[in-house]
C-alpha positions, -999 to 999 in steps of 0.1 A, spaced: 0 1 1 30 23 5 38 21 -29 5 24 -42 -4 55 -22 25 72 -42 6 64 -76 -14 95 -87 -39 94 -115 -32 117 -143 -57 138 -158 -37 140 -193 -43 103 -196 -76 101 -186 -68 83 -156 -96 72 -133 -83 38 -112 -109 13 -103 -101 -1 -65 -132 -17 -49 -124 -53 -51 -161 -67 -51 -167 -47 -80 -136 -58 -95 -146 -96 -91 -181 -90 -106 -163 -74 -140 -137 -103 -137 -169 -129 -135 -187 -111 -162 -160 -116 -187 -159 -153 -179 -123 -159 -180 -109 -192 -188 -74 -207 -180 -62 -210 -218 -75 -174 -226 -47 -150 -239 -56 -111 -231 -44 -78 -240 -53 -54 -215 -52 -13 -225 -43 5 -198 -39 -16 -167 -33 14 -140 -26 2 -106 -30 -35 -118 -63 -41 -101 -84 -58 -126 -48 -69 -145 -44 -91 -113 -73 -112 -119 -69 -114 -153 -33 -131 -149 -50 -152 -120 -74 -164 -141 -61 -166 -179 -34 -185 -197 -14 -150 -205 -20 -114 -205 -3 -85 -220 -8 -52 -207 -6 -17 -230 4 12 -203 14 47 -217 26 60 -182 57 54 -175 55 63 -138 31 36 -140 58 10 -157 79 0 -126 51 1 -100 34 -26 -125 68 -45 -128 69 -48 -91 35 -58 -86 37 -88 -112 75 -97 -111 65 -131 -98 41 -136 -126 56 -156 -157 21 -152 -176 27 -113 -178 41 -91 -200 42 -52 -196 46 -27 -226 50 7 -222 33 20 -253 3 36 -263 -24 12 -275 -30 36 -306 8 27 -317 6 -11 -308 -3 -38 -333 -20 -72 -325 -1 -90 -352 34 -81 -334 24 -108 -306 1 -131 -327 -5 -145 -360 -36 -164 -352 -68 -151 -363 -93 -151 -334 -70 -158 -306 -67 -123 -285 -94 -112 -260 -93 -75 -249 -101 -59 -219 -95 -23 -203 -109 6 -181 -106 32 -212 -99 68 -212 -132 87 -220 -113 108 -245 -96 81 -265 -129 56 -268 -134 64 -303 -97 61 -314 -94 28 -294 -125 14 -310 -114 22 -345 -81 7 -335 -99 -24 -325 -121 -25 -358 -87 -24 -376 -71 -53 -353 -104 -72 -353 -94 -104 -372 -71 -113 -341 -101 -104 -315 -123 -128 -301 -140 -98 -277 -135 -68 -261 -147 -61 -227 -142 -22 -220 -153 1 -191 -168 32 -209 -184 68 -204 -222 53 -202 -231 80 -227 -207 65 -253 -221 29 -243 -257 41 -249 -246 54 -284 -227 22 -293 -261 0 -282 -286 26 -297 -314 17 -316 -331 37 -349 -358 62 -334 -338 64 -299 -321 97 -287 -284 80 -290 -286 68 -324 -260 77 -345 -230 69 -367 -215 48 -341 -246 29 -335 -249 20 -370 -211 7 -373 -214 -13 -340 -243 -27 -352 -225 -38 -386 -194 -53 -369 -202 -63 -331 -227 -80 -311 -229 -53 -285 -240 -58 -247 -239 -36 -220 -230 -59 -189 -233 -33 -162 -235 0 -153 -210 16 -129 -215 47 -107 -189 74 -106 -182 69 -71 -165 39 -78 -138 55 -95 -104 73 -79 -106 104 -87 -144 105 -95 -152 114 -130 -179 136 -139 -203 112 -154 -216 76 -148 -198 44 -167 -207 15 -184 -193 -19 -189 -197 -33 -223 -190 -66 -242 -183 -61 -280 -176 -95 -301 -170 -90 -339 -192 -105 -359 -172 -107 -392 -143 -132 -396 -128 -107 -421 -133 -68 -425 -145 -58 -461 -123 -24 -461 -144 -13 -493 -180 -17 -483 -170 -3 -446 -155 27 -463 -185 32 -485 -211 24 -451 -189 52 -434 -191 79 -462 -230 73 -467 -235 75 -427 -216 111 -427 -234 122 -457 -269 114 -440 -262 125 -405 -247 156 -417 -283 167 -423 -296 146 -392 -329 165 -392 -335 163 -429 -356 137 -448 -331 117 -464 -343 124 -503 -330 157 -501 -296 146 -493 -293 114 -515 -304 137 -544 -272 155 -543 -250 120 -542 -274 100 -567 -295 104 -599 -329 96 -598 -326 64 -616 -303 53 -592 -326 61 -561 -354 41 -575 -332 9 -575 -338 10 -536 -370 1 -521 -371 27 -492 -391 55 -477 -371 85 -491 -393 106 -465 -376 90 -437 -350 109 -417 -312 91 -409 -323 84 -372 -352 64 -389 -331 37 -409 -316 7 -398 -282 -7 -402 -295 -27 -434 -311 4 -449 -277 20 -448 -257 -7 -460 -281 -10 -492 -273 28 -498 -234 23 -493 -238 -7 -523 -253 19 -542 -224 42 -534 -199 21 -545 -219 12 -580 -223 49 -584 -186 54 -582 
């Protein structure tokens, strides 16, 4: 505990540490860790969740950007031969550097709120290696990940998550459980990639059509689509063009992205 007292969360890294052991045990149980699992943990912090992952899994590689935490974590896990620590930003790290086996890595982490989107994009680009991800996220961000059409939280992120992942909010966590307490509550969320391979062209066109339509979120889609497609192209899609973007489902957006691909 003496060493721990010298560890202070840094605002510039978005650090909010979890210390409540009952909560940590519950999160580890929700992850359903098996003794053959190989984990990559993003931002171990003071290693409280790390300890449970290391104790229950085959191997854990933790990626920590904060140099001040490295020596602390090395001492904490010095006797663990199934633990590796890398001092690097996860955004500069590639899963291909530690595995060539598809769908072989599980991810976990208490993510900095300001990096949730870039880290999720990183996960998408590394998805061929990922079995699943369990992340602590800002509750509002989590709601956007699971948002349904016509809901207030529905948007581009909702569609992208539905296209790529099975997403499940496992537990909502009050801000009081963190040190220091953030201004908002959090959610512990499971993501499981749906696709064996990511079709980069289809994904690129999907993001383009989402950007087009959600840039005019309150307008009927026919007004926005008329700027991109001619009337003959639009008639190929069986869709109510009086709808707004937040009334379309993922399949609707995929049909429009295919039309965009054909449009060239």
